[in-house]
N, C-alpha and C positions, 0 to 999 in steps of 0.2 A: 256088571255095573254095580258102582255103590250105594247102601241105602242109604234114605235120606234118613233114617232111624242111626246110623251110623256117625253119620256127618255131627249129627246133634248128637251125640255120643261126645265124638271126639271133641267138640268147642265147651262141652261142658268139662270135660279134663283138662283142656288148657285152662279155663275160666277159673278154676277151683285149684287147680295146681297138684290133683290128688286121685289116685284109681281108687282109693279106698271110701275119698269123699262121694265120689259120683257112682259108684256100689249102691252106698251107703240111700243116697237120695234116689234111687233107681231101683231100690228094693233086688238089687243082685249081689253077686260073691265079686269080689274084687279080679278073679279069675276070669270070668264072664265079659270085663271090662276091658281086660287085656287083651285076653281073644279077639274081640270084635274089633279093639283098635289095628294089632296083627293082621283081621283079616282084611283091614281099609288099606292097610298099607302094601299087605301080598295084591290086593284087586287094582291099586293103582301104579305098583312099580317102584315104589321110591319109598323111603324110610321118612316120619312125619316128625317122630319124635327121640332125644336122645333119652334113654331112661339110667338114670341113676339113683344107687339108693338114699341121696339125699333129695335130687328134684330131676324136673322136667323140663328140658327144654327143646324148643321148636328148630327142625330144620328149615332150610331155605323154604323148602317146598312145601313144609309143615306152616310154615309165615302165611304163606300165599294161598293154601289151602284155607288156613286160619279166617282170614279175610276175607275172602270169597263166603266162604260156607256160612259165617256168623249171621249173615241176611236170611240165608236158606233156613237154618235154626230158628230166628225168630219167628218166619212165617209160618213154619210149619208150628211150631209151639204155638205161635195165636191159632192155629186151627184146631188143633188138640182141644183148648183152651173152650172153644166155643161150642165144643159140644161133651164135655167131658167131667162139668164141674168144677173144674178147677180151679175159679174163681173163688171160691167159698174157701179154702186154704191157699196162702201163699207158701210158694217153695221156689228153690232155685237159686243162682247166684246173679248179684247185679254190680257191677264195673262201673264206678263215677268217678266224677273230676269237678273241684269246688275248689273257690277261691281262697287262701290262705286267710287272709282275715274271719272270711265266713265259717270255715271250716274250725278253727281253733277257738271263736265264738262262740259258734251254737253249734254246729254243723257235728263235730263230731262226736257230742252229748246226746242231739236230736234223731244221729244214726243207727248209733251203739242201740238206744232206746229201742228203735223200730225193730233194731237185731234181736232185742229180748222178747220183744211182741209176740216175734213170729220165728218160731226155734227152727223152721224150714228153711229159712233164708240163712243166705251169709252174702254180705255187701263188702267189696275190696275201694276204699276211699282214697284218693290221691286227691292232695291237696298242692295245686299250681296256680299262678296267675297269670301263665303264657296262656293263649287261646292253644285249645288243643284239636287236633281233627277228629270227630267224636266216631264216623264212622272207620277211618282208617285206622284208629288208636283202640279199635274196639272196646269202646265205653257205650255203657246204656243210656247215663244218663249225666247231664252237666248241667252243674249252677253257674252263670254266669253271669256280668255286669254288664249292662253296654247295649248298643245297638244291636241287632242280631242279622245279617246280610246274607246268610245262606238259604235258599230257600228250599232247600231239599231238608228242613228240617225243622220242626215246631218246637214253639216256645211259648209255658205258661208263665204268667207272670205272677210271679210269687210276694213279691213288698218292692216298696223303691227305699233308696239308701240317700239320707239329706249326708250332704258334708258341710261343715264348718271351718272356719277360721279361727285358730286358736293361737294361743302365746303365751307365756310363763308370765306372773306379775313383776318377775325382777327387770324382762325384758322389756316390759311397759313402762316400769319407772324410770328405767334408763335412756329410754327413746319417745315416751311417750304414745297415746294409745289414737290412731287414725281415727278419722270421725267420718270418713270418704272414704271411696272406693280410690280416689284417686290419689290420697295421700299416702296408699302402698307405697307409690315410684321411690317414698323416700324410705322406705323400710326394706331390711334385708328378709326379702322371702324365699322362702325354703322349697324348691321345686318338685312334684313327684314327676318322674320322667313317664310313668308307664301311662296315666292319663291321654287318651288320643289324642286331644283339645292341644296338647303342646303342656310343657311343664310350667310355664309362667304364664300362661293366658287363663285369669281365673274370671269367671262367670259369677255377675250380680244380677241382682233386678232393680231396674230404677223406673217408676211409674208405671209399673205390670209390665216393662219390656226386656229384655235381656241385653245385660252392657260387659263387654269384656275388656279388663284392663290387664295390660302387657307389665308385668312385674319382672323384679329380678332377683337376686340373691348369689351367695356365694359356696352355697351346697344344696346338691338335688342326690336324688337318688331313686332307684325304681321300686325301692323297700316300704312301706309305709310305717313300719315299725322306727326306721331308722330314722324317719324324719320327725316321729311324735318324741323320740330321745332327745334328738336335736334341739326340739323347742321345749323340753320339758329342764334343759340345764339352760335355756335362754340366748338360744343362739339367734332365735329369730321368730318369724311367723309361718304357718303352714296350713295351707290349705286340703282337711284330713275328712273321710267320713267320720260321723257324728260317733257311730258303734265302735271305733277304735278309744275313740277319747273318753266317751259317755261317762265313766269313771272318775276322769279326773277332775273333769267338767264339775260332776256333781260335790268331788271329795274339795275342789278350789286350789288344785295342787295346778291347774290350767284355767283359763278363762277365754272365752269365748268372743270374738273381735267383727264388726260390723254383724251383729245378729240380725238387724232387721233386712239386712239387704244382699246377704249373699244368697245366690239363685242357683245354686248347685245340687240335681237330684239326680240320680242314676238309676235306671231298673235292675231288679231283680229277675231273673227267667230261668226257669226249669227247664232246659233244653232235650229233646230225646229225636230220632230218626223218624224219617215220615212213615208213618202206617197210618195205615184206615184206623186200628183201633189199638194203642198201646197197652202192651201186658198189664195184667191188674198186679202184679207186686210194682211196677214203674208207678203206675197211676195212685197207688197206695203211698208210695214214699214219698212223691210229690205232693202228696195231700198231708202228710207228716210233717213235711219239710214248713209247708205254707204256715200251717198250724203252729210251728213251735217259733218262725219269723211273728207272729201276731200275737203270741204271748210273750216277745221281748219288744212291741213296735214302741217302746219308747228309748230304746237304742237306735231307731233308725229315723 
């Protein structure tokens, strides 16, 4: 029967993509790692990894074992951490997924800084606006915006993302400035198709209560940067994350429309699989991310 520590080693090889890195992390030789993976394949009677001089690729059986053994590895590691004092030094690998805007604006720098602070850690940060299956896709941590529906996951609130309606001065000079949300029906409103409420259902606050106005426009996109560029070119109005247009608002190349009435605010969360206690490295990274958001709170 395969040993649990061989399964842990197997997941480490896949996470790090290298026998050498795993050997270095576990303070053993590369040949020991290779022999233990070969032993695991022999005991299971299947090939798990295609090995070439350039890369390691999972077989179909390897894919299945990796996703199933990931949880075993995490449980075993949590047990080891509880009794070895591992929590004092952070080591290992973290695979995470973050939204594109947050990744480019803040998290790329913050996470790389975190890696510098903890030389024993490596982080693979994927930037993707689509919701990923955290467990099936093998992520240790995901930064998400919006409501969390999966009760098998734990979400820690990091910050709130305020959204603003913005325009170029040129568009306003040609078309006039809206004085109320209802005025927007006479304007070219560019739609963000990625938002769950719908590209053209824009949220406001009136007398302390939410108000949704149905707007329309001749251009929509699932990419907020594309909408920002269209707005800067004077094509219309767009409802965008404040962090995306903060610099342009400060510089005056864009202006905020209806600033006292916009009401869209979306929570930003760090999400990880449900466990009694997440690994110290995950806790530490979440805290570092939270502090990074706080250091740039004017953007949000």
